ZAMARGU-4260 file (C-alpha; in steps of 0.2 Angstrom, whole numbers, plus 5000, padded with zeros to 4 digits):
<rodrens>
0) 4881/5117/4993 | 4878/5105/5006 | 4867/5098/4996 | 4879/5094/4982 | 4890/5088/4993
5) 4876/5076/4999 | 4873/5071/4981 | 4890/5069/4978 | 4892/5056/4991 | 4876/5046/4986
10) 4882/5043/4969 | 4899/5038/4978 | 4891/5027/4987 | 4879/5020/4974 | 4895/5018/4962
15) 4908/5007/4967 | 4919/5009/4952 | 4919/5027/4953 | 4922/5027/4972 | 4937/5014/4967
20) 4942/5025/4953 | 4944/5042/4966 | 4953/5030/4978 | 4965/5025/4965 | 4968/5041/4960
25) 4970/5051/4975 | 4981/5036/4983 | 4994/5038/4968 | 4993/5057/4969 | 4996/5056/4989
30) 5011/5042/4984 | 5018/5054/4974 | 5018/5070/4980 | 5023/5062/4999 | 5038/5054/4990
35) 5043/5067/4978 | 5039/5085/4983 | 5034/5084/5002 | 5050/5089/5007 | 5053/5103/4993
40) 5037/5111/4997 | 5042/5111/5016 | 5058/5120/5010 | 5050/5134/5000 | 5040/5140/5014
45) 5055/5141/5025 | 5054/5122/5035 | 5072/5115/5032 | 5077/5097/5039 | 5094/5095/5039
50) 5107/5082/5046 | 5105/5065/5052 | 5087/5072/5058 | 5083/5077/5039 | 5087/5062/5035
55) 5076/5052/5047 | 5062/5063/5043 | 5064/5060/5025 | 5064/5041/5028 | 5047/5043/5039
60) 5038/5048/5025 | 5035/5030/5020 | 5025/5029/5039 | 5016/5046/5031 | 5012/5036/5016
65) 5007/5021/5023 | 4995/5030/5035 | 4985/5037/5023 | 4985/5021/5013 | 4977/5013/5026
70) 4966/5026/5032 | 4959/5025/5011 | 4957/5006/5011 | 4954/5003/5029 | 4939/4991/5026
75) 4948/4981/5011 | 4965/4979/5023 | 4956/4974/5039 | 4945/4960/5031 | 4959/4953/5023
80) 4967/4954/5041 | 4953/4943/5049 | 4951/4932/5035 | 4972/4928/5037 | 4970/4925/5058
85) 4956/4912/5054 | 4969/4899/5043 | 4986/4905/5047 | 4994/4890/5043 | 4987/4888/5027
90) 4989/4904/5022 | 5008/4902/5027 | 5009/4887/5015 | 5000/4898/5001 | 5014/4914/5006
95) 5026/4901/5001 | 5020/4895/4985 | 5018/4913/4982 | 5035/4918/4985 | 5042/4903/4975
100) 5031/4907/4960 | 5037/4924/4960 | 5056/4920/4959 | 5052/4907/4945 | 5043/4921/4934
105) 5059/4931/4939 | 5071/4919/4933 | 5061/4917/4916 | 5057/4933/4913 | 5076/4939/4915
110) 5081/4926/4905 | 5070/4933/4890 | 5076/4951/4895 | 5095/4949/4896 | 5092/4935/4880
115) 5086/4952/4872 | 5100/4965/4880 | 5112/4962/4896 | 5109/4979/4903 | 5091/4977/4906
120) 5094/4964/4919 | 5084/4964/4933 | 5093/4964/4950 | 5087/4961/4966 | 5096/4970/4984
125) 5104/4958/4994 | 5100/4964/5011 | 5106/4952/5020 | 5127/4955/5014 | 5125/4973/5019
130) 5136/4980/5035 | 5123/4981/5049 | 5120/5001/5054 | 5106/5012/5060 | 5104/5018/5042
135) 5103/4999/5034 | 5091/4996/5046 | 5078/5008/5042 | 5082/5007/5024 | 5079/4988/5023
140) 5063/4994/5034 | 5056/5004/5018 | 5061/4992/5006 | 5055/4976/5012 | 5041/4983/5022
145) 5034/5000/5016 | 5038/4999/4999 | 5028/4983/4996 | 5013/4990/5006 | 5013/5003/4995
150) 5014/4994/4978 | 5000/4981/4985 | 4990/4992/4990 | 4990/5007/4976 | 4993/4995/4960
155) 4985/4978/4967 | 4972/4983/4977 | 4967/5000/4970 | 4967/4992/4952 | 4955/4975/4959
160) 4941/4987/4966 | 4939/4996/4950 | 4940/4981/4936 | 4932/4965/4942 | 4940/4952/4929
165) 4956/4943/4934 | 4964/4946/4919 | 4958/4962/4913 | 4966/4970/4930 | 4981/4959/4931
170) 4985/4966/4913 | 4980/4984/4920 | 4990/4985/4935 | 5005/4978/4926 | 5001/4993/4913
175) 4999/5006/4926 | 5015/5000/4935 | 5027/5003/4919 | 5019/5022/4918 | 5022/5024/4937
180) 5042/5019/4934 | 5041/5027/4919 | 5034/5046/4923 | 5035/5046/4940 | 5050/5039/4946
185) 5059/5046/4929 | 5070/5032/4920 | 5081/5045/4909 | 5080/5035/4894 | 5069/5030/4878
190) 5050/5023/4881 | 5056/5008/4875 | 5068/5006/4885 | 5061/5009/4899 | 5048/4998/4897
195) 5060/4984/4895 | 5068/4988/4911 | 5051/4990/4919 | 5046/4974/4912 | 5051/4963/4925
200) 5044/4972/4942 | 5027/4975/4932 | 5025/4957/4927 | 5026/4953/4946 | 5013/4965/4950
205) 5002/4957/4936 | 5006/4942/4947 | 5001/4949/4963 | 4986/4956/4956 | 4980/4938/4948
210) 4984/4931/4967 | 4974/4945/4974 | 4958/4940/4962 | 4958/4922/4967 | 4959/4924/4986
215) 4952/4941/4989 | 4966/4944/5003 | 4978/4959/5000 | 4985/4952/5017 | 4990/4937/5008
220) 4997/4948/4994 | 5006/4958/5003 | 5018/4947/5014 | 5020/4937/4998 | 5028/4951/4992
225) 5038/4957/5004 | 5047/4939/5005 | 5050/4939/4988 | 5060/4956/4989 | 5070/4948/5004
230) 5074/4934/5000 | 5075/4932/4983 | 5086/4935/4979 | 5094/4923/4989 | 5084/4909/4981
235) 5090/4915/4964 | 5108/4916/4969 | 5109/4898/4976 | 5097/4888/4966 | 5095/4896/4950
240) 5108/4910/4945
</rodrens>
């Protein structure tokens, strides 16, 4: 058994693609399990969380997901953070430019989607107009900080570690994100309708992957995406829509 384990570890070290695939699969499994099934499993074994405590613990599952992903991709994340700290001003300018690009791409894609059917229109959550409360603060932190981290690490960094060509990696990341939204999130509609609904977010992931492949810095991609989620609706509302 020990010899078999050593052989597997040697294979993983020598074959970076295989290592990347295993890390990506593990990340997706952890994400889906914790997000959708963890508390169901706990309920079945007699561990119940109800009331406000239960709601807070369910929200805290995102911290658990982020922690697992950080451990899995620790080297790439820390390396990106170090590169970011070396030229913060340039990186801030890059993040602003990437934010503008994402918003503009959303506008163009949304125009196309709405032209087909208004029911497919992509909408943002306006975090700045919601009434302040603890629940609102927690929900905003999840949607603006935790979810972008999970999405960029799995669907951008995870795919990019496996596929070296920029265009192919971008395309695969977008397709994988569509599959995740359609099957894991579970849109209760036909496949073609589900694809139309997920078209805009999947193109966003493709652009994020392209940005990562050109910069090799997941930290920049994460910050740009977080800004897009938080402030995208404001720009689109006042300058485009």
